VORO-317366 format. One record per residue (C-alpha): residue number from 0; residue in one letter; x, y, z. Coordinates in steps of 0.1 Angstrom, whole numbers, padded with zeros to 4 digits. Layout:
// residues N
R   resi   resn      px      py      pz
R    NUM      A       X       Y       Z
...
// end
This chain:
// residues 307
R   resi   resn      px      py      pz
R      0      M    0000    0000    0001
R      1      T    0013    0034   -0009
R      2      R    0021    0053    0023
R      3      V    0022    0090    0034
R      4      I    0054    0097    0052
R      5      H    0061    0130    0069
R      6      T    0096    0143    0076
R      7      G    0086    0176    0092
R      8      Q    0084    0188    0128
R      9      A    0058    0173    0151
R     10      L    0054    0201    0178
R     11      V    0032    0208    0207
R     12      D    0008    0238    0200
R     13      L    0001    0260    0229
R     14      V   -0030    0277    0216
R     15      V   -0040    0309    0234
R     16      E   -0071    0327    0225
R     17      V   -0070    0366    0230
R     18      Q   -0092    0395    0221
R     19      Q   -0063    0413    0204
R     20      L   -0025    0411    0203
R     21      P   -0007    0431    0230
R     22      R    0013    0462    0220
R     23      R    0051    0458    0222
R     24      G    0059    0455    0259
R     25      G    0022    0452    0268
R     26      N    0000    0425    0282
R     27      V   -0034    0411    0274
R     28      M   -0055    0384    0292
R     29      A   -0062    0352    0274
R     30      T   -0097    0339    0272
R     31      S   -0086    0303    0269
R     32      Q   -0055    0281    0265
R     33      N   -0050    0245    0254
R     34      R   -0022    0221    0244
R     35      Y   -0024    0201    0213
R     36      A    0000    0180    0192
R     37      G    0005    0199    0161
R     38      G    0029    0207    0132
R     39      S    0032    0175    0111
R     40      V    0008    0157    0134
R     41      S   -0020    0177    0118
R     42      V   -0011    0166    0083
R     43      L   -0006    0130    0093
R     44      A   -0039    0128    0113
R     45      A   -0058    0143    0084
R     46      A   -0042    0117    0060
R     47      A   -0050    0089    0083
R     48      R   -0086    0100    0088
R     49      S   -0090    0097    0050
R     50      G   -0077    0062    0050
R     51      A   -0039    0066    0044
R     52      E   -0013    0044    0059
R     53      A    0007    0073    0076
R     54      V    0041    0074    0091
R     55      H    0060    0100    0110
R     56      A    0097    0099    0102
R     57      G    0108    0131    0120
R     58      A    0124    0133    0154
R     59      H    0105    0134    0187
R     60      G    0116    0140    0223
R     61      T    0117    0121    0256
R     62      G    0098    0146    0277
R     63      P    0062    0155    0283
R     64      N    0058    0172    0249
R     65      G    0072    0141    0231
R     66      D    0048    0119    0250
R     67      L    0019    0141    0239
R     68      V    0030    0138    0202
R     69      R    0034    0101    0203
R     70      A    0001    0097    0221
R     71      A   -0017    0118    0195
R     72      L   -0001    0099    0166
R     73      A   -0010    0065    0182
R     74      A   -0046    0076    0186
R     75      E   -0048    0082    0148
R     76      G   -0031    0049    0140
R     77      V    0000    0067    0126
R     78      A    0033    0048    0129
R     79      V    0064    0065    0144
R     80      S    0095    0051    0126
R     81      S    0124    0065    0146
R     82      E    0133    0061    0183
R     83      P    0129    0090    0207
R     84      V    0158    0116    0210
R     85      P    0175    0109    0244
R     86      D    0178    0138    0268
R     87      A    0157    0163    0247
R     88      D    0121    0171    0246
R     89      T    0100    0183    0216
R     90      G    0096    0220    0211
R     91      V    0065    0242    0215
R     92      C    0047    0266    0191
R     93      V    0028    0294    0209
R     94      V   -0003    0301    0188
R     95      L   -0021    0334    0195
R     96      V   -0056    0333    0180
R     97      E   -0077    0365    0176
R     98      P   -0116    0366    0174
R     99      S   -0111    0368    0135
R    100      A   -0094    0334    0137
R    101      E   -0061    0351    0126
R    102      R   -0031    0334    0141
R    103      T    0003    0346    0153
R    104      F    0032    0321    0160
R    105      V    0062    0319    0183
R    106      T    0080    0286    0178
R    107      T    0108    0271    0200
R    108      L    0133    0245    0188
R    109      G    0138    0211    0204
R    110      A    0143    0174    0198
R    111      E    0122    0176    0166
R    112      R    0153    0194    0150
R    113      L    0177    0166    0157
R    114      I    0171    0144    0126
R    115      T    0198    0124    0107
R    116      P    0198    0108    0073
R    117      E    0197    0074    0094
R    118      S    0167    0085    0115
R    119      L    0147    0094    0083
R    120      A    0158    0061    0067
R    121      T    0139    0043    0093
R    122      S    0107    0051    0074
R    123      R    0119    0029    0046
R    124      A    0104    0050    0019
R    125      S    0099    0031   -0013
R    126      G    0074    0019   -0039
R    127      G    0056    0051   -0048
R    128      D    0053    0064   -0011
R    129      L    0045    0101   -0008
R    130      V    0071    0118    0013
R    131      C    0060    0151    0027
R    132      V    0085    0179    0033
R    133      T    0080    0214    0048
R    134      G    0102    0243    0040
R    135      Y    0109    0247    0077
R    136      T    0129    0216    0076
R    137      L    0151    0233    0050
R    138      L    0164    0256    0077
R    139      E    0195    0246    0097
R    140      P    0201    0223    0115
R    141      T    0177    0200    0097
R    142      R    0185    0211    0061
R    143      D    0215    0191    0053
R    144      P    0203    0157    0068
R    145      L    0170    0161    0050
R    146      L    0185    0169    0016
R    147      A    0211    0141    0020
R    148      W    0184    0116    0026
R    149      L    0160    0128   -0001
R    150      E    0187    0125   -0027
R    151      D    0194    0089   -0017
R    152      V    0158    0076   -0018
R    153      G    0146    0057   -0048
R    154      E    0132    0075   -0079
R    155      D    0098    0059   -0074
R    156      V    0092    0079   -0042
R    157      R    0071    0110   -0048
R    158      V    0083    0141   -0028
R    159      V    0054    0165   -0017
R    160      L    0067    0200   -0008
R    161      D    0046    0224    0014
R    162      P    0071    0253    0013
R    163      G    0056    0274    0042
R    164      A    0067    0309    0048
R    165      A    0103    0298    0052
R    166      F    0109    0287    0017
R    167      A    0111    0320   -0002
R    168      G    0138    0333    0022
R    169      L    0161    0303    0016
R    170      A    0193    0306   -0005
R    171      A    0185    0301   -0041
R    172      S    0208    0270   -0042
R    173      V    0189    0254   -0015
R    174      R    0154    0262   -0031
R    175      D    0167    0248   -0065
R    176      R    0180    0217   -0049
R    177      M    0147    0209   -0032
R    178      L    0126    0219   -0062
R    179      A    0146    0196   -0085
R    180      G    0133    0165   -0066
R    181      T    0096    0178   -0060
R    182      A    0068    0158   -0076
R    183      V    0039    0177   -0059
R    184      W    0038    0214   -0048
R    185      T    0012    0223   -0024
R    186      S    0011    0259   -0009
R    187      N   -0010    0289   -0002
R    188      A   -0012    0318   -0027
R    189      E    0012    0339   -0008
R    190      E    0038    0314   -0008
R    191      A    0035    0307   -0046
R    192      A    0036    0345   -0052
R    193      E    0068    0348   -0031
R    194      L    0086    0320   -0051
R    195      T    0075    0332   -0086
R    196      G    0069    0370   -0082
R    197      V    0034    0364   -0098
R    198      E    0007    0380   -0077
R    199      D   -0023    0366   -0097
R    200      V   -0031    0333   -0081
R    201      A   -0040    0315   -0113
R    202      G   -0010    0329   -0130
R    203      S    0013    0317   -0102
R    204      V    0005    0281   -0108
R    205      P    0022    0276   -0141
R    206      A    0051    0297   -0129
R    207      V    0055    0273   -0100
R    208      R    0054    0243   -0124
R    209      D    0081    0258   -0146
R    210      R    0104    0254   -0116
R    211      L    0096    0218   -0111
R    212      P    0106    0186   -0129
R    213      D    0085    0172   -0158
R    214      G    0053    0156   -0147
R    215      A    0050    0175   -0113
R    216      L    0016    0184   -0098
R    217      V    0008    0219   -0085
R    218      V   -0018    0229   -0060
R    219      V   -0021    0265   -0048
R    220      R   -0047    0272   -0021
R    221      D   -0066    0304   -0021
R    222      G   -0083    0303    0014
R    223      P   -0120    0300    0013
R    224      D   -0120    0306   -0025
R    225      G   -0107    0271   -0030
R    226      C   -0075    0262   -0049
R    227      Y   -0060    0262   -0083
R    228      V   -0044    0231   -0098
R    229      L   -0023    0221   -0128
R    230      E   -0021    0183   -0136
R    231      A    0008    0167   -0152
R    232      G    0009    0171   -0190
R    233      S   -0017    0198   -0191
R    234      D   -0013    0236   -0195
R    235      D   -0048    0244   -0183
R    236      V   -0050    0257   -0147
R    237      V   -0083    0246   -0131
R    238      H   -0100    0265   -0103
R    239      L   -0118    0243   -0078
R    240      P   -0141    0264   -0057
R    241      G   -0139    0263   -0020
R    242      F   -0168    0261    0006
R    243      P   -0167    0293    0026
R    244      Q   -0176    0289    0063
R    245      E   -0177    0311    0094
R    246      P   -0143    0303    0109
R    247      V   -0136    0298    0146
R    248      D   -0100    0286    0141
R    249      T   -0079    0286    0110
R    250      N   -0049    0270    0126
R    251      G   -0043    0236    0109
R    252      A   -0066    0243    0079
R    253      G   -0037    0242    0054
R    254      D   -0025    0211    0071
R    255      A   -0059    0194    0068
R    256      H   -0060    0203    0031
R    257      T   -0025    0188    0026
R    258      G   -0032    0157    0046
R    259      V   -0063    0149    0027
R    260      L   -0048    0158   -0007
R    261      V   -0019    0133   -0002
R    262      A   -0042    0107    0012
R    263      E   -0063    0108   -0019
R    264      L   -0032    0107   -0042
R    265      A   -0019    0077   -0022
R    266      A   -0052    0060   -0028
R    267      G   -0048    0066   -0066
R    268      A   -0073    0095   -0070
R    269      D   -0068    0120   -0098
R    270      L   -0057    0155   -0087
R    271      L   -0089    0172   -0093
R    272      T   -0108    0148   -0071
R    273      A   -0081    0148   -0044
R    274      S   -0082    0186   -0044
R    275      R   -0118    0190   -0043
R    276      R   -0120    0167   -0012
R    277      A   -0090    0187    0003
R    278      N   -0111    0218   -0001
R    279      A   -0139    0203    0018
R    280      A   -0117    0191    0046
R    281      G   -0102    0226    0050
R    282      A   -0137    0241    0051
R    283      I   -0148    0217    0079
R    284      K   -0116    0222    0099
R    285      V   -0119    0259    0103
R    286      T   -0152    0253    0121
R    287      R   -0134    0234    0148
R    288      R   -0109    0245    0174
R    289      G   -0075    0230    0176
R    290      P   -0049    0222    0149
R    291      A   -0054    0185    0144
R    292      T   -0091    0185    0139
R    293      A   -0095    0175    0103
R    294      P   -0126    0156    0093
R    295      T   -0128    0119    0086
R    296      R   -0135    0104    0052
R    297      A   -0171    0098    0060
R    298      E   -0175    0134    0072
R    299      I   -0161    0147    0039
R    300      D   -0184    0124    0020
R    301      E   -0214    0138    0039
R    302      F   -0203    0174    0035
R    303      L   -0199    0171   -0003
R    304      A   -0231    0152   -0007
R    305      S   -0250    0180    0010
R    306      R   -0236    0203   -0017
// end
């Protein structure tokens, strides 16, 4: 069975709801706070809930944060391939959520940054597996171990790049090295524009594809308006409308979209089908609090049937 393997950072999200962000040097009172397993956990949970065999290949710590991450993955049936990092705990991402559902992040570094080519190789990627990469892993100290491992996996492995905000700021040599091995690009509109310089969302899609190997797939999310996709061998950009909702928490919406997208591709779905289901997953997720709250396959089916 084709698997979904994630190499990115599994973190603990400390989600704090505030009425507004404090001014510099100021203070505001939170209306709520919760701890969740987030980061790559959100993508893997979404993929597993859509039926994928999912594997976390990234590093994880030996303290309470690492315990929370492993428990969350186990609850979703996601395998953990590498052993815990001794004497280091998983880091925390502080997420400030405003009433508009806008999010502001502060991320610490921990055991999740201590990967090696050998630890990633415990995932045994092969046979058409989809290997998910985030641009944040292309920062030091995870950049060189990741790239070394990616360049040593088989040609039948499909690399899925979610560039994140970090990607555009990387050295051109690092970006080009990563793009040369990317089979699927999935990003938001801002990230596509930052790479290509093309502000028009539809226009940015072929501009992204021009930087990828022949046969690559491109998906660019445009928030509640859905996404734009370009299939292999086609020059026609297709817009798949979204399903606008009244959001309560947008944290993890992109991860839900990516997780369902790769789960569907792993199951053999075409790009349009996979992307439409991913749009539905993102729409459902923003109505739920917490990062790893993607819908199940049955919930997506019901949602689409009602439309």
